[in-house]
C-alpha positions in Angstrom: 16.0 -2.2 25.0 15.3 -4.6 22.2 12.9 -7.5 22.6 14.4 -11.0 22.3 14.0 -12.6 18.8 11.1 -14.8 19.8 9.1 -12.0 21.3 9.7 -9.8 18.2 8.6 -12.6 15.9 5.4 -13.2 18.0 4.7 -9.5 18.0 5.1 -9.3 14.3 2.8 -12.3 13.8 0.2 -10.7 16.0 0.4 -7.4 14.1 -0.1 -9.3 10.8 -3.2 -11.0 12.1 -4.5 -7.6 13.2 -3.8 -6.1 9.7 -5.6 -9.0 8.0 -8.8 -8.2 9.8 -9.1 -5.2 7.5 -8.9 -7.3 4.3 -12.6 -7.3 3.3 -13.0 -3.6 3.7 -9.7 -2.8 2.0 -10.6 -5.1 -0.9 -13.9 -3.3 -1.2 -12.0 0.0 -1.5 -9.7 -1.4 -4.1 -12.7 -2.6 -6.2 -14.4 0.8 -5.9 -11.2 2.5 -7.0 -10.9 0.2 -10.0 -14.5 1.0 -10.9 -13.7 4.7 -10.8 -10.5 4.3 -12.9 -11.1 1.7 -15.6 -7.5 2.2 -16.9 -6.2 0.5 -13.8 -4.9 -2.9 -14.5 -4.2 -3.8 -10.9 -4.5 -2.6 -7.3 -2.7 -3.9 -4.2 -2.7 -2.8 -0.6 0.2 -4.1 1.5 1.8 -3.5 4.9 5.0 -1.4 4.8 7.0 -4.6 5.3 5.5 -6.3 2.3 2.6 -8.3 3.5 -0.3 -8.4 1.0 -3.5 -7.1 2.7 -5.8 -7.2 -0.3 -5.3 -7.3 -4.0 -7.0 -7.0 -7.4 -4.1 -7.9 -9.6 -5.1 -10.5 -12.2 -2.0 -10.4 -14.3 0.8 -10.3 -11.7 2.0 -12.2 -8.6 0.9 -10.0 -5.7 3.5 -11.2 -3.1 6.3 -10.3 -5.4 4.9 -6.8 -6.1 4.3 -6.3 -2.4 7.9 -7.2 -1.6 9.1 -4.8 -4.3 6.8 -2.1 -3.1 8.3 -2.5 0.4 11.8 -2.1 -1.0 10.9 0.9 -3.1 9.2 2.4 -0.1 12.4 2.1 1.9 14.4 3.9 -0.8 11.7 6.6 -1.3 11.6 7.3 2.5 15.4 7.6 2.6 15.3 9.9 -0.4 12.6 12.2 1.0 14.5 12.3 4.4 17.9 13.0 2.7 16.5 15.8 0.6 14.4 17.4 3.4 11.1 16.8 1.6 9.3 15.4 4.7 7.4 12.2 5.1 6.9 9.9 2.0 3.5 10.4 0.3 3.7 8.9 -3.2 5.9 7.4 -5.9 5.2 7.3 -9.6 7.1 5.1 -12.1 6.4 5.4 -15.8 7.3 2.4 -18.0 6.9 1.9 -21.7 3.7 0.0 -21.1 2.1 2.0 -18.2 2.5 3.3 -14.7 3.2 1.9 -11.3 2.1 4.3 -8.5 2.6 3.8 -4.8 0.9 5.9 -2.1 1.3 6.0 1.6 -1.8 4.6 3.3 -1.5 5.7 6.9 1.6 4.7 8.8 1.4 1.0 8.4 0.3 0.4 4.8 0.8 1.4 1.1 -1.4 1.3 -2.0 0.2 0.3 -5.2 -1.6 0.7 -8.5 -0.8 -0.5 -12.0 -2.2 1.6 -14.8 -2.4 1.7 -18.6 -0.2 4.3 -20.3 -3.3 6.3 -21.4 -4.5 7.0 -17.9 -5.0 10.6 -16.8 -2.3 10.9 -14.2 -3.9 13.8 -12.5 -7.1 11.8 -12.0 -5.0 8.8 -10.9 -3.5 10.9 -8.2 -6.8 12.4 -7.1 -8.6 9.1 -6.8 -5.6 7.2 -5.3 -5.0 9.8 -2.7 -8.6 9.5 -1.5 -8.4 5.7 -1.5 -5.1 5.5 0.2 -6.4 7.8 3.0 -9.4 5.5 3.4 -7.2 2.4 3.4 -4.9 4.0 6.0 -8.0 4.6 8.2 -9.2 1.0 7.8 -5.7 -0.4 8.7 -5.2 1.9 11.6 -8.6 1.1 13.0 -7.9 -2.7 12.7 -4.7 -2.2 14.6 -6.2 -0.2 17.4 -9.4 -2.3 17.6 -7.3 -5.4 18.3 -5.0 -3.7 20.8 -8.0 -2.6 22.9 
């Protein structure tokens, strides 16, 4: 049975508050990741529905990128489901001026990275997978800590 609209809205607001408690630790992880990968031009952690959790994106508008990430995530999840590839893990887009990479970060968040075209993509994946796992742990812990 679905909750009434007001209860769903209140629940969503409560979850957003819970997610935001992880912001300082998530921001620290983004900064460490950018230090390990100097070719990153931006890093953003967001909830799967497009809420910015933490960001290091000097040249872009983070809310817009988070919203686009949520949309891309939805398409990527449908694509992996439709093709029998299992749960979404990551998405890499290569543009003329660099890369946009998105990684699952637990069940409630995603990590989106912007990188220069000269980045070593293998190293990008290695470091981003580690950071996304850490961010997923931080977000999951924030959600369970507040529910207790």
